[in-house]
N, C-alpha and C positions, 0 to 999 in steps of 0.2 A: 536700387529701385524697390527691393523687397524689404519693407519696414515692418513686416509682421512680427508679432511677439511669438515666442516659442509656444508650441501647442502643448498645453497640459490640461486640456479640457476634461479628459477622462482619467486624470492621474490619481484622483482621490476616490475612495470607495463611496458609492452612491447607495442610499437606502432604497431608492427606486430609480431605475434607469428609464428615462422618458424617451419617447421617439425623437430621433435626430431631426434638428431643424437648423436652418441657416440664420440663427439669431445673432444679436450683437456680440455675444461672447465668442461665437464661432468666427464671425467676421474679423475679429481682432487677431485671431491666430490662423486664419484660413490659408494664407500663402505658405506658412510653415507646415501646416497640417497636410495640405495636398502634396507638397514637395516630398514629404517623408512617408506619405501613404500610397502614392500612385507611382508605380515603376515607370521609368522613362518619361516622366512628366515634362521635363524641360526639352527632351528630344522631340516629344510630340508637338510642343509649341514651335520649335524650330522647323519641324517638318511642315507645319501649317503655313508658316511664313514662306518657306521655299516653294511649296505648291502654289500658293496664291501669287507669288511673284511671276510665275509662268502662266497662270490661268486667267488672271484678271485683266480687264481693259481699263484704260485711263478713265477716271470719273465714275467707276463702278461703286455701287453701294455694297457694304459688307455688314452682315448681321452677326452678332455673337449672342446666342440665346442661352440664358443662364450665365451671364458674363462675369459673375462673381466680382472680384476686385478690379477687373478691367485689364489684367496683365496681357492677355492675348491681343486685345485691340491696341494696346500701347505698342507692343512689338511689331504688329502689322503697320500701324501708322508711322512708326519710326523707320522701319526698313523700306517701306514702299511709299515714302513721302512724295517722290516725283509723280506718282500715279494719281495724286489728287483724289483719293478715295473718300467716300462718305462712310463713316464708321458709326454703327448703331448697336448699342448694347442694351439688352433687356434682361431684367432679373426680378423675381418676385420678392426678394429680400430687401427691405429698405436699408438695413445696415450695409449690405453689399453694394447697393446703388450709391450710397454716400461715399464709400471707399473708392469706387470706380470713378465717380465724378471728380474727387480730389486728385486721383492719379492722372486723369486726362488733363485737368487744369495745370497740375504741377509740371507736366511734360509738354504743355503748349499745343495739345491736339485740338485745333479750332474747328475741325470738321467732324468732331466726335459728339455723339448725342447718347446719353445714358438715361434710361427711363425705368421706373418701376412698373412691371406689367406681368400679367398672367399670360405666358406665351401661348397657351392653348386657346386664348380668346383674342389675341392680338391680330391685327391686320398688317400684312407686310407689303411694303412698296417694292417695285421691281428691283432686282438685285443681281449681283454677279456671284455672290458666295454667301453661304450660311454656315456658321460654326456652332456646333453643340458639343462642348467638352464635358462629359460626365453629367449631363442634364436630363436627357431623355429617360434614363434609368430611374429617375425619381418621380416620373409622371405615372398616373394610373395607366395600365397597359391598354385599356380601351380608348384612351385619348391619343395614343401615339400615332396610329395610322392617319386619322384626320389631320393632325398637326403636320405630319410629313407630306401629306397631299397639299396642304396650304403652302408649305415651303417650296415644293416642286412647282406649283403654279406661279409663285412669285419670282422664281429664278428665270433669268433669260436663257435662251438656248446656249448650251455650252457652259452654263453656270454649274456650280458644284456645292454639295453639302459635305462638310468634313465632320464626321461623327465619331467621337471617342466615347467608349462605354465600358463599364464593367460587364463581364459576360460569364455565362456558365459554359461548361465544356459540352461539346456534342457527344462525347463518350462519358456517360454517367459514372462508369467505373473509375475514371481518372479524376473526378471532381475533388475528392478528399485530398489526393496528392497535390493537386494544383493549389487548393486552398491552404494547406499546411505550408507549402513553399512560399506562398504570399505572406503568411503570418511570420515566417522566418525573415522575410524582407523587412517587415515592419519592426521586428525585434532588432535587426541589425541597424535600423535607423533610430534606435533609442526608445522605442515604445515598450512598456512593461507588459507582462501577461495580463495584468488587471486592465490596463488601457485598451489592449486589443479585445479582451472579452467584453468590456462594457460598451465599447463602440460597436462591436458586432451585434450586441443585444439592441442597442439604440437604432441600428439600421434595419433590423428585422421588420419586414412588411412595409418599410419605407423605401428602400432601394430594391427594385425587382429586376434582376438581370435576365436577359435572354441568351440563347445560344447563338453562335455565329450564323448557323443555318436559319434560325428564326429571324435574326436581324437582317440578313440578306433578303429573305422573303418579304419582310415588311417594307424594305426600301424598294424592292421591285414592284410590290403592289401599289406603292405610292406613285410609280411611274418612272423611277430612276433606272438607268441602264447606260453604260456598265456600272457595276458595283465591285469594288476591290478592297480587301483588307490589306492595309499598307504597313501596319505596325502591330505587334502583339507581344505582350509579356504576361504569361500566365493568365490571370482572369481579367486582363485589360486589353482592349483592341481599338484600333483606329480604322475607320472605313472611309473610303472616298466614293461618293455617289454622284454621278454626272447626269445632268439633263441633256440628253443627246440632241 
């Protein structure tokens, strides 16, 4: 399923490191990039499928906001095919949308719809679940609560938001330790010090993480409750937020 090229996007020295974007070059290597850059990435995908298998109702609509190449929607559609779900993927990157559409077509997901959209402006139809994997962190902080409120409104009672994010530590004194451990993880996955450094610079002021406490507060202000952190590895965490 993963036909992504090996990620060497930051492998060569750059005269000027430009802000990170999900352009065509990134889309070509994205599946490899995220697999080697995000700890427990596949485990998070499987956790999402397992949770939704227990929480969704037959015929529910499922949104993936910032769907990238469509892998999560494919896994859900494949594993939960008898539930006759409507799958909707939205992404602001045209190259990502193209990749996701090709993936949905290749695997015969006839109930899948992939659209290019600014999720902060999109209107959502009633749904049973919304997934945001490492998406909210790229949005301006002031747009996050209004978006979460829109998601909450669209979810049916008992519906869920599964939110995976890069996070800061609640204990500032531990941030450097957690960050360095994460860079070790990337090095063990074949990234050079140059690649790690240049990507870090490219993401500065583009990816803005919150602490777990701040993330919980944001979800609760949007109306969700209960909220639980289900998975964490260093600076990455997955939250389950329920519309009670």
